[in-house]
ZAMARGU-4260 file (C-alpha; in steps of 0.2 Angstrom, whole numbers, plus 5000, padded with zeros to 4 digits):
<rodrens>
0) 5226/4430/4595 | 5221/4419/4581 | 5206/4429/4576 | 5217/4444/4572 | 5224/4435/4558
5) 5207/4431/4551 | 5201/4448/4550 | 5200/4448/4531 | 5191/4432/4532 | 5204/4419/4526
10) 5223/4416/4526 | 5234/4408/4513 | 5248/4395/4515 | 5262/4407/4520 | 5251/4415/4533
15) 5246/4398/4540 | 5264/4393/4542 | 5268/4409/4551 | 5253/4407/4562 | 5258/4389/4567
20) 5276/4395/4571 | 5268/4409/4582 | 5259/4396/4591 | 5275/4386/4594 | 5269/4372/4582
25) 5284/4367/4571 | 5279/4360/4554 | 5289/4354/4538 | 5283/4366/4524 | 5280/4352/4512
30) 5269/4342/4524 | 5260/4358/4528 | 5257/4361/4510 | 5249/4344/4508 | 5238/4346/4524
35) 5233/4364/4518 | 5228/4357/4501 | 5217/4343/4509 | 5208/4356/4521 | 5206/4370/4508
40) 5188/4364/4504 | 5185/4377/4491 | 5202/4375/4483 | 5205/4394/4482 | 5222/4393/4491
45) 5215/4401/4507 | 5207/4394/4522 | 5194/4399/4535 | 5197/4399/4554 | 5188/4382/4556
50) 5199/4375/4543 | 5215/4381/4552 | 5209/4373/4568 | 5207/4357/4558 | 5225/4359/4552
55) 5231/4363/4569 | 5223/4347/4577 | 5231/4336/4563 | 5248/4343/4566 | 5248/4345/4585
60) 5239/4330/4591 | 5248/4313/4591 | 5239/4297/4595 | 5254/4289/4603 | 5255/4304/4615
65) 5237/4304/4618 | 5237/4286/4624 | 5251/4290/4637 | 5242/4305/4643 | 5225/4296/4645
70) 5235/4282/4655 | 5241/4294/4668 | 5227/4307/4668 | 5215/4292/4671 | 5206/4298/4655
75) 5202/4315/4662 | 5205/4331/4653 | 5220/4336/4663 | 5235/4329/4672 | 5237/4334/4690
80) 5254/4338/4697 | 5254/4321/4706 | 5250/4312/4689 | 5265/4321/4681 | 5276/4316/4695
85) 5270/4298/4693 | 5274/4298/4674 | 5291/4306/4676 | 5296/4293/4689 | 5289/4277/4682
90) 5292/4281/4663 | 5306/4294/4662 | 5317/4286/4676 | 5319/4303/4684 | 5322/4297/4702
95) 5327/4314/4710 | 5309/4319/4707 | 5300/4333/4717 | 5284/4342/4715 | 5293/4358/4711
100) 5302/4349/4696 | 5285/4344/4690 | 5278/4361/4693 | 5293/4369/4683 | 5288/4358/4668
105) 5270/4364/4669 | 5275/4382/4670 | 5286/4379/4655 | 5275/4370/4643 | 5257/4372/4648
110) 5249/4385/4636 | 5232/4388/4644 | 5234/4400/4658 | 5220/4395/4670 | 5226/4377/4669
115) 5244/4382/4673 | 5238/4392/4688 | 5229/4376/4694 | 5245/4366/4693 | 5238/4355/4680
120) 5243/4350/4662 | 5232/4349/4647 | 5235/4337/4633 | 5242/4351/4623 | 5254/4356/4636
125) 5259/4337/4638 | 5262/4336/4620 | 5273/4351/4620 | 5283/4343/4634 | 5285/4327/4625
130) 5291/4336/4609 | 5303/4347/4618 | 5322/4346/4620 | 5319/4339/4638 | 5313/4323/4631
135) 5327/4320/4618 | 5336/4303/4618 | 5353/4311/4621 | 5355/4312/4640 | 5357/4331/4644
140) 5370/4326/4658 | 5382/4322/4643 | 5379/4339/4636 | 5392/4346/4648 | 5410/4342/4652
145) 5407/4329/4666 | 5422/4317/4664 | 5438/4318/4674 | 5449/4330/4663 | 5465/4328/4674
150) 5472/4312/4665 | 5487/4313/4653 | 5482/4318/4635 | 5486/4300/4630 | 5471/4294/4640
155) 5458/4302/4629 | 5450/4300/4612 | 5453/4317/4603 | 5442/4323/4589 | 5454/4324/4574
160) 5454/4330/4556 | 5464/4325/4541 | 5469/4338/4527 | 5458/4350/4536 | 5461/4364/4522
165) 5452/4354/4509 | 5433/4355/4507 | 5431/4343/4492 | 5442/4330/4485 | 5461/4327/4487
170) 5467/4331/4469 | 5459/4346/4461 | 5447/4353/4474 | 5449/4370/4483 | 5458/4373/4499
175) 5448/4385/4510 | 5449/4393/4527 | 5431/4387/4530 | 5438/4369/4531 | 5447/4375/4548
180) 5433/4385/4554 | 5420/4372/4551 | 5430/4358/4559 | 5434/4369/4575 | 5415/4373/4576
185) 5412/4355/4576 | 5423/4352/4591 | 5439/4346/4582 | 5454/4347/4593 | 5468/4341/4580
190) 5469/4350/4564 | 5481/4346/4550 | 5491/4359/4539 | 5501/4353/4524 | 5515/4367/4523
195) 5525/4370/4507 | 5537/4384/4501 | 5528/4398/4493 | 5533/4414/4483 | 5540/4429/4492
200) 5546/4419/4507 | 5528/4415/4512 | 5524/4397/4516 | 5508/4390/4508 | 5495/4377/4513
205) 5489/4364/4500 | 5490/4346/4495 | 5507/4345/4488 | 5509/4338/4470 | 5491/4341/4466
210) 5480/4354/4458 | 5472/4359/4474 | 5472/4378/4477 | 5484/4387/4490 | 5481/4396/4506
215) 5494/4407/4515 | 5500/4399/4531 | 5498/4414/4541 | 5480/4416/4535 | 5476/4399/4541
220) 5484/4402/4558 | 5474/4418/4560 | 5458/4409/4557 | 5463/4395/4569 | 5467/4408/4582
225) 5450/4416/4580 | 5440/4400/4581 | 5451/4389/4592 | 5441/4390/4608 | 5423/4394/4603
230) 5417/4376/4604 | 5429/4369/4617 | 5441/4376/4630 | 5453/4361/4629 | 5469/4361/4620
235) 5470/4362/4601 | 5484/4352/4592 | 5490/4359/4575 | 5498/4344/4566 | 5511/4351/4553
240) 5514/4340/4538 | 5530/4350/4535 | 5538/4351/4517 | 5545/4368/4519 | 5564/4373/4518
245) 5572/4379/4534 | 5571/4397/4529 | 5552/4396/4527 | 5550/4385/4543 | 5557/4401/4552
250) 5543/4411/4544 | 5531/4398/4550 | 5538/4399/4568 | 5537/4418/4567 | 5519/4417/4562
255) 5514/4405/4575 | 5522/4415/4589 | 5516/4432/4583 | 5498/4427/4579 | 5495/4414/4593
260) 5504/4424/4606 | 5501/4417/4624 | 5489/4404/4617 | 5504/4395/4610 | 5513/4382/4621
265) 5531/4385/4618 | 5538/4378/4634 | 5535/4363/4645 | 5524/4365/4661 | 5534/4365/4677
270) 5523/4351/4684 | 5525/4340/4668 | 5544/4339/4664 | 5543/4320/4660 | 5525/4316/4658
275) 5510/4322/4647 | 5500/4335/4654 | 5481/4334/4655 | 5468/4343/4645 | 5464/4353/4661
280) 5482/4359/4663 | 5482/4364/4644 | 5466/4373/4644 | 5466/4387/4630 | 5483/4381/4624
285) 5488/4377/4606 | 5501/4364/4604 | 5512/4362/4588 | 5515/4344/4582 | 5530/4343/4571
290) 5548/4335/4570 | 5559/4340/4584 | 5577/4338/4589 | 5583/4338/4606 | 5575/4337/4624
295) 5563/4348/4632 | 5576/4353/4644 | 5587/4359/4630 | 5572/4368/4622 | 5570/4378/4639
300) 5588/4382/4640 | 5587/4390/4623 | 5571/4399/4626 | 5576/4417/4624 | 5591/4414/4613
305) 5592/4420/4594 | 5589/4405/4583 | 5589/4414/4567 | 5598/4403/4554 | 5601/4389/4565
310) 5596/4372/4557 | 5595/4355/4565 | 5598/4340/4553 | 5595/4322/4558 | 5591/4305/4550
315) 5574/4298/4550 | 5567/4282/4544 | 5553/4283/4531 | 5543/4270/4522 | 5549/4265/4505
320) 5532/4258/4500 | 5517/4269/4499 | 5501/4264/4508 | 5492/4260/4491 | 5506/4247/4488
325) 5502/4237/4503 | 5501/4221/4494 | 5519/4222/4489 | 5526/4224/4506 | 5543/4216/4508
330) 5543/4200/4518 | 5561/4203/4522 | 5556/4217/4533 | 5542/4207/4542 | 5540/4209/4561
335) 5537/4194/4572 | 5524/4198/4585 | 5522/4186/4599 | 5505/4186/4608 | 5499/4175/4622
340) 5485/4163/4619 | 5477/4163/4637 | 5465/4148/4633 | 5479/4135/4628 | 5493/4143/4639
345) 5504/4143/4624 | 5513/4157/4614 | 5508/4158/4596 | 5518/4168/4584 | 5509/4180/4572
350) 5517/4187/4556 | 5514/4206/4554 | 5521/4212/4538 | 5526/4230/4538 | 5533/4242/4525
355) 5552/4242/4522 | 5560/4258/4529 | 5574/4268/4522 | 5584/4282/4530 | 5583/4300/4524
360) 5590/4316/4531 | 5578/4329/4538 | 5581/4348/4540 | 5572/4357/4554 | 5573/4376/4558
365) 5578/4377/4577 | 5565/4391/4579 | 5551/4379/4573 | 5558/4363/4582 | 5558/4372/4599
370) 5539/4376/4597 | 5536/4357/4598 | 5534/4352/4616 | 5522/4338/4621 | 5517/4333/4603
375) 5533/4328/4594 | 5530/4318/4578 | 5540/4302/4577 | 5540/4290/4563 | 5532/4273/4569
380) 5543/4258/4565 | 5536/4244/4576 | 5530/4241/4593 | 5546/4233/4600 | 5556/4249/4594
385) 5543/4260/4602 | 5544/4250/4619 | 5562/4252/4620 | 5565/4270/4613 | 5549/4280/4611
390) 5548/4295/4623 | 5533/4301/4633 | 5531/4317/4622 | 5532/4307/4605 | 5517/4303/4595
395) 5515/4292/4579 | 5505/4293/4563 | 5500/4277/4556 | 5491/4274/4539 | 5474/4266/4540
400) 5480/4250/4530 | 5495/4247/4541 | 5485/4251/4557 | 5471/4239/4551 | 5484/4225/4550
405) 5491/4229/4567 | 5474/4229/4575 | 5470/4211/4568 | 5487/4203/4570 | 5495/4212/4585
410) 5480/4219/4594 | 5488/4217/4612 | 5504/4226/4607 | 5493/4239/4598 | 5483/4242/4614
415) 5498/4243/4625 | 5506/4256/4613 | 5490/4267/4613 | 5489/4266/4632 | 5506/4275/4633
420) 5508/4285/4617 | 5497/4297/4607 | 5493/4288/4590 | 5486/4296/4575 | 5477/4286/4561
425) 5475/4294/4544 | 5466/4289/4528 | 5476/4280/4514 | 5483/4290/4499 | 5471/4281/4487
430) 5456/4290/4495 | 5457/4303/4482 | 5439/4307/4483 | 5441/4311/4502 | 5431/4296/4507
435) 5433/4290/4525 | 5436/4273/4534 | 5426/4267/4549 | 5434/4275/4564 | 5427/4263/4576
440) 5439/4249/4572 | 5453/4261/4578 | 5444/4268/4593 | 5442/4249/4598 | 5461/4248/4600
445) 5463/4265/4609 | 5470/4276/4595 | 5468/4294/4601 | 5468/4304/4585 | 5458/4295/4572
450) 5459/4308/4558 | 5444/4309/4546 | 5440/4320/4531 | 5428/4332/4539 | 5421/4338/4523
455) 5415/4321/4517 | 5397/4316/4524 | 5392/4298/4527 | 5393/4284/4540 | 5411/4287/4546
460) 5408/4306/4550 | 5391/4302/4558 | 5400/4290/4570 | 5413/4304/4573 | 5401/4318/4576
465) 5390/4306/4587 | 5405/4300/4597 | 5411/4317/4602 | 5393/4323/4606 | 5398/4316/4623
470) 5407/4326/4637 | 5400/4342/4631 | 5406/4341/4613 | 5423/4347/4620 | 5433/4336/4608
475) 5440/4325/4622 | 5433/4309/4628 | 5441/4299/4642 | 5445/4281/4636 | 5438/4266/4645
480) 5449/4260/4659 | 5453/4244/4649 | 5461/4255/4636 | 5471/4265/4648 | 5478/4250/4658
485) 5495/4244/4653 | 5491/4227/4661 | 5475/4225/4651 | 5470/4209/4643 | 5456/4217/4632
490) 5454/4211/4615 | 5440/4219/4604 | 5442/4205/4591 | 5437/4190/4603 | 5422/4186/4614
495) 5425/4193/4631 | 5427/4182/4646 | 5417/4187/4662 | 5410/4202/4653 | 5396/4213/4661
500) 5385/4215/4646 | 5371/4228/4644 | 5354/4223/4638 | 5346/4237/4628 | 5327/4237/4623
505) 5320/4249/4611 | 5302/4251/4606 | 5301/4261/4590 | 5284/4269/4591 | 5282/4281/4577
510) 5289/4294/4566 | 5286/4313/4567 | 5285/4323/4551 | 5299/4312/4542 | 5308/4321/4528
515) 5297/4317/4512 | 5304/4307/4498 | 5312/4318/4484 | 5299/4311/4472 | 5284/4316/4483
520) 5278/4322/4500 | 5276/4303/4505 | 5288/4289/4509 | 5288/4270/4511 | 5296/4273/4528
525) 5307/4260/4537 | 5320/4262/4551 | 5337/4253/4553 | 5345/4252/4570 | 5363/4248/4570
530) 5376/4245/4584 | 5394/4249/4581 | 5408/4243/4593 | 5419/4228/4596 | 5417/4214/4584
535) 5404/4204/4593 | 5393/4219/4597 | 5390/4224/4578 | 5373/4221/4573 | 5359/4228/4563
540) 5340/4227/4564 | 5326/4235/4555 | 5307/4239/4555 | 5294/4234/4543 | 5290/4246/4529
545) 5275/4259/4532 | 5268/4262/4515 | 5265/4280/4509 | 5266/4289/4525 | 5280/4301/4530
550) 5270/4312/4541 | 5265/4300/4555 | 5270/4282/4552 | 5268/4270/4567 | 5278/4254/4569
555) 5276/4249/4587 | 5290/4237/4585 | 5302/4231/4599 | 5321/4227/4597 | 5333/4220/4610
560) 5352/4221/4609 | 5365/4212/4620 | 5380/4223/4621 | 5396/4216/4628 | 5406/4232/4628
565) 5394/4247/4630 | 5409/4259/4634 | 5414/4258/4616 | 5397/4255/4608 | 5388/4268/4596
570) 5370/4267/4590 | 5364/4273/4574 | 5346/4276/4568 | 5343/4278/4550 | 5327/4282/4541
575) 5325/4277/4523 | 5311/4276/4510 | 5310/4259/4502 | 5314/4259/4483 | 5316/4241/4477
580) 5322/4246/4460 | 5333/4261/4463 | 5339/4256/4481 | 5332/4264/4497 | 5332/4283/4498
585) 5341/4290/4514 | 5329/4302/4523 | 5339/4305/4540 | 5349/4298/4553 | 5355/4301/4571
590) 5370/4293/4580 | 5376/4293/4598 | 5385/4283/4611 | 5375/4269/4619 | 5379/4275/4636
595) 5373/4293/4632 | 5355/4287/4630 | 5341/4292/4642 | 5328/4280/4647 | 5309/4281/4644
600) 5299/4289/4631 | 5311/4299/4620 | 5312/4309/4604 | 5326/4306/4592 | 5330/4321/4581
605) 5335/4317/4563 | 5349/4325/4553 | 5352/4326/4534 | 5367/4317/4525 | 5377/4333/4527
610) 5373/4334/4546 | 5360/4348/4545 | 5345/4347/4558 | 5329/4341/4550 | 5318/4347/4564
615) 5304/4344/4567 | 5308/4327/4559 | 5311/4314/4572 | 5307/4297/4579 | 5297/4293/4595
620) 5304/4278/4605 | 5303/4270/4622 | 5321/4265/4628 | 5326/4254/4643 | 5342/4246/4647
625) 5350/4237/4662 | 5367/4230/4666
</rodrens>
């Protein structure tokens, strides 16, 4: 097959790249260009078949894999089936190992036909297996929905987006349908729509009082209907930030009913009249989150009546201070929160200063109000008020600054609140550049909807995407038992008593075709491994720098982490090129939940700053953990 490409004698760089791809050898074009240049002895821009074979060996053969192969083949040319079974059991921790499983691997990855027929594996076949998706760090069991999906909605972390229509900043950037499509394709299950009165009685979507462009509300709903259930079958929540007049709210209600049809949940489920349904019970349903007047029973009684022109008016408390004025919060409106001190057996009083509230009158079109079933938006006042008055189908939105105070000064009350009620956290208004906060601190207290600006890449979105890789990327992750239990004593800010920590050991062996530095095809490569989770679990370690090698740097360094609460822990691998003067250059990253890691020799795929795959760029590691 190879000789056919060399009928004219020599091949150029482009043909070399295509031929490698035909042989299932992936190679970064910049790295190949450099290797091609080194092997083009006559410097004519073309290579012979022998020079091609040399390039093939440089790219395909990896010293670290050869060492493993030699260990289990007893330095023979081939792995016998029993040798492969031994490797898979002892190194890859595949306990339900059978000869047929090993045989399937040989059939799938061994390229030499007579070796395959002999039920053996060559070094080339073994290398292909070790470079395949079967050896990725992410446990393939977590790639499907495996968690119990029959708990109430409040028992799940829910992938959530803030100001989903924006694809740039919050002040002058464009609003775009792609914001919704992109979020839905990433598994987002709570979208936000800012609705305002538009011309010709057509509601529009944009960031009010700014220069951001406008979209028609009905166009947004049409896009949502089309893409709602492509990535996930589980319920989608449309959170309305509603600034429309009652007449245009009726238009919104008409659009929602007409466009969404049977997918729109417009009545309570018979089995759930007084409790939140589960994601399983709400499969392929779209829920509206908005203000609502009256009970679910009253809504059902009005179901087929004419609601045109009917307006509900009620009083609502709103903050008189903006999020960005958090330092000027009125002390007169302080909330005394009592929390127990288990060590001293005393009760200590903590002062949580909350914004002052004032009353305002709200008008809601009955037609829109009645489309709100299990996700009624209710202004958060304080935990005591919620305990006394909040209904099961009411959810709160809390700004990040206020939520951060509560998570530090009233953590027990916060966790008790999120064990009962869906709580949405949103970025503060001063984030005009669409920057994000670290979502981990709010997952730690059980907040279900931690809403981020999906259009803004960086650490917060890496954590968001990484967390929701779990459970089949369906957008719902069952919260740990200690965040669902109303009797919980869990406190993410303190050292845990009688915890059952996980000991994690990672041997970072090598890098595979790392993204070259912008300035050259080389890099002074280093890797940072960071744990995110409860306060005592947050730690960062890094390798030494390998100078001038982005193609195949070898570290062979071992790192150990003691993780107290692995159920909440995320691990992030970041590859950088050292630059002492200008600051290190980001090359790639990968983030995932600690408990979604497979043991053994594993490949870690790398992603760019904007979340694009950088294959074949990856890290080669050995992972082991015990609890």
